[in-house]
C-alpha positions as CSV (number, residue, x, y, z in Angstrom):
1,M,0.0,0.0,0.0
2,G,2.6,2.5,-1.0
3,Q,6.1,3.2,0.1
4,P,7.1,3.2,3.8
5,L,7.6,6.7,5.3
6,H,11.0,7.3,7.0
7,L,11.1,10.0,9.7
8,K,13.8,11.4,12.0
9,A,12.7,12.0,15.5
10,Y,15.2,14.5,17.0
11,G,16.0,14.7,20.7
12,K,16.2,17.9,22.8
13,V,18.2,19.4,25.6
14,N,17.1,22.1,28.1
15,L,19.4,25.1,28.0
16,G,17.4,26.5,30.9
17,L,14.8,24.7,33.1
18,D,13.0,26.6,35.8
19,V,10.0,25.4,37.9
20,I,7.8,28.2,39.1
21,R,5.4,26.4,41.3
22,R,3.3,23.2,41.7
23,R,-0.2,23.7,40.5
24,E,-3.4,22.5,42.3
25,D,-3.9,19.8,39.6
26,G,-0.5,18.3,40.5
27,Y,1.3,19.6,37.4
28,H,4.3,21.9,37.7
29,E,4.4,25.3,36.0
30,V,7.7,25.7,34.2
31,R,9.8,28.2,32.1
32,M,12.2,26.4,29.9
33,I,14.4,27.1,27.0
34,M,14.4,24.0,24.7
35,Q,16.9,23.2,22.0
36,T,16.6,20.4,19.4
37,V,19.8,18.5,18.8
38,K,20.8,16.3,15.8
39,L,20.6,13.1,17.7
40,Y,17.6,11.2,16.4
41,D,15.5,8.1,16.4
42,R,14.2,6.7,13.2
43,I,10.5,6.0,12.8
44,I,9.4,4.0,9.8
45,L,5.6,4.0,9.2
46,E,3.7,1.9,6.6
47,R,0.0,1.5,6.0
48,N,-1.4,-2.0,5.4
49,H,-4.7,-3.9,5.2
50,S,-4.6,-5.5,8.6
51,G,-6.8,-2.9,10.3
52,R,-4.5,-3.0,13.3
53,I,-1.5,-1.0,14.8
54,S,1.7,-3.0,15.0
55,L,4.9,-1.8,16.5
56,R,8.5,-3.1,16.7
57,T,11.7,-1.7,18.1
58,N,15.4,-2.4,18.3
59,L,15.2,-2.3,22.1
60,P,13.6,-5.4,23.6
61,Y,12.5,-3.7,26.8
62,L,10.3,-1.1,25.1
63,P,6.6,-1.7,25.0
64,V,5.0,-2.3,21.6
65,N,1.4,-1.9,22.7
66,E,-0.8,1.0,23.9
67,K,1.8,1.8,26.6
68,N,4.0,3.2,23.8
69,L,3.4,6.8,22.9
70,V,3.9,6.0,19.2
71,Y,1.1,3.5,19.3
72,R,-1.2,6.0,21.1
73,A,-0.3,8.8,18.6
74,I,-1.2,6.6,15.7
75,D,-4.4,5.5,17.4
76,I,-5.5,9.1,18.0
77,I,-5.2,10.0,14.3
78,R,-6.9,6.7,13.1
79,R,-9.8,7.3,15.4
80,E,-10.1,11.1,14.7
81,Y,-10.1,10.6,11.0
82,G,-11.9,7.3,10.7
83,I,-8.9,5.5,9.2
84,K,-9.6,1.7,8.7
85,D,-6.2,0.8,7.3
86,G,-3.7,-0.8,9.6
87,V,-0.4,0.9,10.4
88,S,3.0,-0.7,11.2
89,A,5.7,1.3,12.9
90,N,9.4,0.4,13.3
91,I,11.1,2.5,16.1
92,I,14.9,2.5,15.8
93,K,16.2,4.1,19.0
94,R,19.4,6.1,19.2
95,I,18.3,8.8,21.7
96,P,19.0,7.5,25.3
97,V,15.9,6.1,27.0
98,A,14.6,7.8,30.3
99,A,17.4,10.3,29.9
100,G,15.8,13.8,29.9
101,M,16.0,14.2,26.1
102,A,12.3,13.7,25.3
103,G,13.0,10.4,23.4
104,G,9.5,9.0,23.8
105,S,7.9,12.4,23.2
106,T,9.8,13.0,20.0
107,D,8.9,9.5,18.7
108,A,5.3,10.3,19.3
109,A,5.7,13.7,17.6
110,A,7.1,12.0,14.5
111,A,4.2,9.5,14.5
112,F,1.7,12.4,14.5
113,V,3.5,14.2,11.7
114,G,4.0,10.9,9.8
115,M,0.3,9.9,10.0
116,N,-0.6,13.3,8.6
117,Q,1.7,12.6,5.6
118,L,1.0,8.9,5.2
119,F,-2.8,9.5,4.8
120,S,-2.6,13.0,3.2
121,L,-4.8,14.5,6.0
122,N,-3.6,18.2,5.7
123,I,-3.7,18.6,9.5
124,T,-2.2,22.0,10.5
125,Q,0.9,22.0,12.8
126,E,-1.2,23.7,15.4
127,K,-3.8,21.0,15.4
128,L,-1.1,18.3,15.6
129,M,0.3,20.1,18.6
130,E,-3.1,20.0,20.2
131,Y,-3.3,16.3,19.7
132,G,0.2,16.0,21.1
133,V,-0.4,17.8,24.4
134,S,-3.1,15.2,25.2
135,L,-0.3,12.6,25.4
136,G,2.5,14.6,26.9
137,A,3.6,18.2,27.6
138,D,6.9,17.9,25.5
139,I,5.2,16.5,22.4
140,P,4.0,19.9,21.0
141,Y,7.6,21.2,21.2
142,C,8.9,18.1,19.5
143,I,6.5,18.7,16.7
144,M,7.6,22.3,16.4
145,R,11.4,21.8,17.0
146,G,14.2,24.3,17.1
147,T,14.9,26.8,19.9
148,A,11.9,27.8,22.0
149,L,10.7,29.2,25.2
150,S,8.3,26.7,26.9
151,E,5.9,27.9,29.6
152,G,2.8,26.6,31.4
153,I,3.2,22.9,31.8
154,G,5.3,23.0,28.7
155,E,2.5,23.5,26.1
156,I,2.9,27.3,25.7
157,L,5.6,27.7,23.1
158,T,7.4,30.8,21.8
159,P,10.0,30.3,19.0
160,L,13.3,31.9,19.7
161,P,16.3,32.9,17.6
162,P,18.5,29.7,17.0
163,V,21.4,29.0,19.4
164,P,24.6,30.4,17.8
165,G,26.8,27.9,15.9
166,C,28.3,25.4,18.4
167,W,28.7,21.7,19.1
168,F,27.0,19.7,21.9
169,L,28.6,16.8,23.7
170,I,25.8,14.6,25.1
171,V,26.7,12.0,27.8
172,K,24.3,9.4,29.1
173,P,25.3,7.5,32.3
174,G,24.3,3.9,32.7
175,F,21.4,4.7,35.0
176,S,18.0,6.3,34.4
177,M,15.7,8.7,36.2
178,S,12.0,8.9,36.5
179,T,10.6,12.3,35.6
180,K,7.8,11.7,38.1
181,F,10.2,10.8,40.9
182,V,12.3,14.0,40.3
183,Y,9.4,16.3,40.3
184,E,7.9,14.7,43.4
185,H,11.1,15.2,45.3
186,L,11.7,18.8,44.1
187,T,11.7,21.4,46.9
188,L,11.1,25.0,45.9
189,D,12.0,27.5,48.6
190,E,14.0,30.6,49.3
191,H,17.2,28.6,48.7
192,T,16.3,27.5,45.2
193,V,18.7,28.9,42.6
194,H,16.5,29.8,39.6
195,P,18.1,30.1,36.1
196,D,18.1,33.4,34.3
197,I,15.6,32.5,31.6
198,D,15.0,36.1,30.5
199,G,18.7,36.8,30.3
200,M,19.2,33.7,28.1
201,V,16.4,34.8,25.8
202,D,18.2,38.2,25.5
203,A,21.5,36.4,24.8
204,L,19.9,34.3,22.0
205,G,18.6,37.5,20.5
206,R,22.1,39.0,20.5
207,R,23.6,35.7,19.1
208,D,25.9,35.7,22.2
209,L,27.0,32.1,22.7
210,D,29.0,32.9,25.8
211,G,25.9,34.7,27.2
212,V,23.8,31.6,26.5
213,A,26.4,29.2,28.0
214,G,26.9,31.3,31.0
215,R,23.2,31.2,31.9
216,L,22.7,27.4,31.7
217,G,20.7,26.3,34.7
218,N,18.3,23.5,35.7
219,V,16.5,23.5,39.1
220,L,15.9,19.7,38.7
221,E,19.6,19.0,39.1
222,Q,19.4,19.5,42.8
223,V,17.2,16.3,43.0
224,T,19.0,14.0,40.6
225,K,22.6,14.7,41.7
226,Q,21.7,13.9,45.3
227,H,21.1,10.4,44.1
228,Y,23.8,10.3,41.5
229,P,27.1,12.2,42.1
230,A,28.2,11.3,38.6
231,I,26.1,14.2,37.3
232,D,28.5,16.8,38.9
233,E,31.5,14.7,38.1
234,L,30.7,14.6,34.3
235,K,30.0,18.3,34.3
236,T,33.4,18.9,35.9
237,I,35.1,16.7,33.3
238,M,33.4,18.6,30.4
239,N,34.3,22.0,31.9
240,K,37.9,21.0,32.4
241,N,38.1,19.8,28.8
242,G,37.0,22.9,26.9
243,A,33.2,23.2,27.5
244,L,31.9,26.8,27.7
245,N,29.6,25.3,30.3
246,S,27.6,22.1,31.0
247,L,24.3,21.1,32.4
248,M,22.0,18.2,33.1
249,S,19.1,18.0,30.6
250,G,15.5,17.7,31.8
251,S,15.1,15.4,34.8
252,G,18.4,13.7,33.8
253,P,20.6,11.9,33.9
254,T,21.9,13.0,30.5
255,V,24.6,15.7,30.8
256,F,25.5,18.0,27.9
257,G,28.3,20.5,27.3
258,I,28.5,23.3,24.8
259,F,31.7,23.6,22.7
260,T,32.9,25.9,20.0
261,S,34.5,23.2,17.9
262,R,33.9,19.5,17.1
263,E,37.5,18.7,18.0
264,A,37.1,20.1,21.5
265,A,33.8,18.2,22.0
266,E,35.4,14.9,20.7
267,H,38.3,15.4,23.1
268,A,36.0,15.9,26.0
269,A,33.9,12.9,24.9
270,R,37.1,10.7,25.2
271,A,37.7,12.1,28.7
272,C,34.1,11.4,29.7
273,R,34.2,7.8,28.4
274,R,36.9,7.0,31.0
275,H,34.3,7.7,33.8
276,P,32.8,4.3,34.9
277,A,29.2,5.5,34.8
278,V,29.2,6.5,31.2
279,R,27.4,4.3,28.7
280,Q,26.8,6.5,25.6
281,T,28.2,9.7,24.2
282,A,27.3,11.7,21.1
283,V,28.8,14.8,19.5
284,V,26.1,16.7,17.6
285,R,25.1,20.0,16.2
286,P,22.0,21.9,17.4
287,F,19.1,21.4,15.0
288,N,19.5,24.1,12.4
289,K,18.4,23.7,8.8
290,S,21.6,25.2,7.5
291,L,23.8,22.7,9.3
292,H,24.1,19.2,8.1
293,A,27.1,17.7,9.9
294,K,26.9,14.0,10.6
295,P,26.7,13.1,14.4
296,S,29.4,11.1,16.1
297,V,27.9,8.6,18.5
298,H,29.7,6.2,20.8
299,T,28.2,3.5,23.1
300,N,30.1,1.8,25.9
301,R,29.1,-1.9,26.2
């Protein structure tokens, strides 16, 4: 029934992550600066006559039923538009799982976009983002991509000027963090150090990479690094090996550093791989349509 559709589902890092308050509905109000990076999963969608949704993945521990966000995204579009055809999806993971890089959310975002293309539905991006937020707060951003200010519970998005030309070193330790656990154990009080989100927005507008790097901040770090000292240790290694600055992304445990050259980032990656906690490293560009450098990915077995 036609050719398979091949999609790239890009991961993200948080250049800034501030939590304003916990709302009465249990969600947290945030202000974040999100940045898409060129580390991506591949999603292959194909329509068929089975009348069912079927998933497969290269990681045996990932669910391939309605517990998977890709399955649920496909199901939403099939139900909303009365689609009787079956859909098969092959999810080829490269973004670290449970790592603060929106891997599940970006796969779902790709599924929404892909279903729109596969069945020629002409759904607007805004409508796709509405469907996305019903599954997860990061999904609308993953549909939009780029550099953005994220507010509310993550669903209020304002595009920002792209981060100036740089390289990201992304390091995933061999442990994972539950976003739910991190938020439940977050304490917001007079001692909380809040990142300068407005200052970073200004630095992006001035294309000031040093100004962006100097304002990296994530209030969730205080929770994750209490349980895993490796977070601070990896940041120190990056900063000693040429990073303008480094930070934990999202609820962790992924740590990233910003570098002015690929060579410097690769050098720091080699230093980080000597740390016993490290399982995966990647040197990538920020997502920018004018930059097409191939990522460098290394996994410790």
